[in-house]
C-alpha atoms as one frame of an Amber mdcrd trajectory, in Angstrom:
protein
  -3.739   3.714  47.395  -4.494   1.225  44.585  -7.607   3.187  43.629  -5.534
   6.362  43.462  -3.027   4.715  41.068  -5.846   3.405  38.885  -7.480   6.840
  38.755  -4.154   8.511  37.888  -3.500   6.000  35.088  -7.031   6.476  33.750
  -6.659  10.286  33.762  -3.303  10.056  31.946  -4.772   7.718  29.316  -7.733
  10.018  28.748  -5.440  13.046  28.439  -3.341  11.145  25.905  -6.409  10.224
  23.843  -7.694  13.807  23.898  -4.248  15.085  22.875  -4.076  12.549  20.048
  -7.544  13.562  18.847  -6.410  17.181  18.464  -3.077  16.352  16.818  -2.772
  17.900  13.374  -2.232  16.025  10.144   1.198  16.821   8.654  -0.462  18.278
   5.511  -3.823  18.184   3.717  -2.978  16.937   0.182   0.049  15.641  -1.693
   0.818  14.560  -5.274   3.834  12.775  -6.677   5.218   9.432  -7.776   5.827
   5.983  -6.366   8.723   3.834  -7.631   9.707   0.254  -6.865   7.684  -2.831
  -7.773   4.805  -0.412  -8.357   5.615   2.646 -10.516   2.694   5.028 -10.273
   1.280   8.509 -10.010   0.304   9.027  -6.371  -2.228  11.252  -4.602  -2.757
  11.341  -0.831  -5.252  13.298   1.253  -6.082  13.341   4.948  -9.757  12.735
   5.668  -9.247  13.374   9.415  -6.154  14.145  11.486  -5.008  10.512  11.421
  -6.974   8.888   8.588  -5.515   9.216   5.083  -6.595   8.014   1.643  -3.865
   7.276  -0.894  -4.607   6.582  -4.581  -1.907   5.139  -6.841  -2.380   4.592
 -10.576   0.362   2.935 -12.582   2.343  -0.122 -13.696   3.217  -2.976 -11.352
   5.622  -5.860 -11.925   5.263  -8.843  -9.604   7.053 -12.142  -9.450   4.199
 -14.300  -8.254   3.923 -17.935  -7.324   1.046 -20.378  -7.254   0.603 -24.137
  -7.512   1.767 -24.088 -11.153   5.097 -22.379 -10.428   6.546 -18.874 -10.745
   4.976 -16.199 -12.929   6.202 -12.779 -14.070   3.043 -10.667 -13.872   2.662
  -7.164 -15.352  -0.347  -5.069 -14.322  -1.839  -1.660 -15.087  -3.759  -0.975
 -11.887  -5.457   1.434  -9.518  -4.562   0.856  -5.862  -6.555   2.913  -3.308
  -5.502   2.492   0.351  -7.076   3.767   3.562  -4.424   4.294   6.256  -4.139
   5.290   9.899  -1.118   7.590  10.280   0.542   8.460  13.581   3.377  10.814
  14.515   6.647   9.357  15.853   9.093  12.234  16.247  10.118  15.354  14.325
   8.888  14.898  10.764   8.651  11.087  10.959   5.252   9.399  10.707   4.230
   5.746  10.581   1.145   4.323   8.909  -0.787   1.085   8.592  -3.871   0.251
   6.569  -5.249  -1.646   3.633  -6.862  -1.385   0.260  -7.761  -3.052  -3.011
  -6.205  -3.263  -6.453  -8.131  -3.235  -9.715  -6.621  -3.514 -13.147  -5.571
  -5.328 -16.298  -2.800  -7.959 -16.109  -0.777 -10.084 -18.462   2.001 -12.539
 -17.934   4.396 -14.623 -19.956   5.578 -18.106 -19.168   7.265 -21.100 -20.686
   6.081 -24.689 -20.679   9.304 -26.639 -20.466   8.872 -30.389 -20.546  10.960
 -32.749 -22.616   8.293 -33.280 -25.306   6.844 -29.751 -25.371   8.617 -26.382
 -25.131   6.708 -23.209 -25.934   6.086 -19.753 -24.528   2.670 -18.241 -23.927
   0.926 -15.023 -22.903  -2.318 -14.720 -20.965  -4.411 -11.577 -20.449  -6.506
 -11.134 -17.319  -8.589  -8.721 -15.317  -7.240  -8.241 -11.804  -8.793  -7.832
  -8.384  -6.805  -7.984  -5.171  -6.695  -6.993  -1.529  -3.588  -5.697   0.202
  -2.256  -4.327   3.440   0.072  -1.345   3.603   2.703  -0.594   6.224   5.356
   2.091   6.126   7.091   5.269   7.172   6.739   8.805   5.873   9.040  11.759
   6.472   7.689  15.307   6.079  10.450  17.853   5.418  10.234  21.531   6.429
   9.733  22.286   2.748   6.567  21.010   0.979   8.018  17.531   0.309   7.502
  14.045   1.756   9.335  10.754   1.293   7.437   7.531   1.876   8.735   3.973
   2.179   6.062   1.263   2.179   5.488  -2.475   1.915   2.206  -3.842   0.523
   1.600  -7.573   1.003  -1.608  -8.963  -0.435  -3.486 -11.513  -2.465  -4.254
 -11.039  -6.140  -6.850 -12.773  -8.274  -6.447 -12.799 -12.038  -9.480 -13.789
 -14.093 -10.568 -14.084 -17.695 -13.336 -15.860 -19.608 -11.770 -19.299 -19.222
 -10.459 -19.471 -15.647  -9.043 -17.588 -12.689  -5.705 -17.671 -10.916  -4.785
 -16.528  -7.388  -1.306 -15.583  -6.211   0.630 -13.797  -3.453   0.788 -10.152
  -4.561   3.250  -7.719  -2.994   5.237  -4.556  -3.605   7.942  -2.531  -1.888
   7.993   1.147  -2.886   9.525   4.571  -2.370   7.217   7.561  -2.810   8.086
  11.227  -3.336   5.260  13.763  -3.133   4.760  17.533  -3.147   2.510  18.654
  -0.269  -0.051  21.455  -0.186
């Protein structure tokens, strides 16, 4: 009897995996915009039925922190992400993945000590790694809404020194599908 239960569970799991392998992607390509901490032009394409590549190019504003204190960091960056996307119900999909960010950053700060008070600006190149987690809703018309969170680690560097910080963004995306 135990062998029969194990065989039945194994058959059901295999049927589920085969069914998932033949599930269709909700669309092939989409273009649009992302707004939030990261305001960007966005392009997404499905490489397989569940594997998607999303490219975002735009302006990002991050309030970062490191051992020196808080920083207000502005970045022009490219953020490609590779994501696994699965179907929940109706037009709702969930995704998880990761990517990198490349760009040009600058930030302003203020040294505020009793004998010295001045503001400064530093320019940097940027490299970072991030995760991405979110939900996407595909309407019956060629339109999707995406809500995502991207935690990560950013590294700013220039000729003199480098600076690491916690890099994140929370975004809402709207894209036309085709």
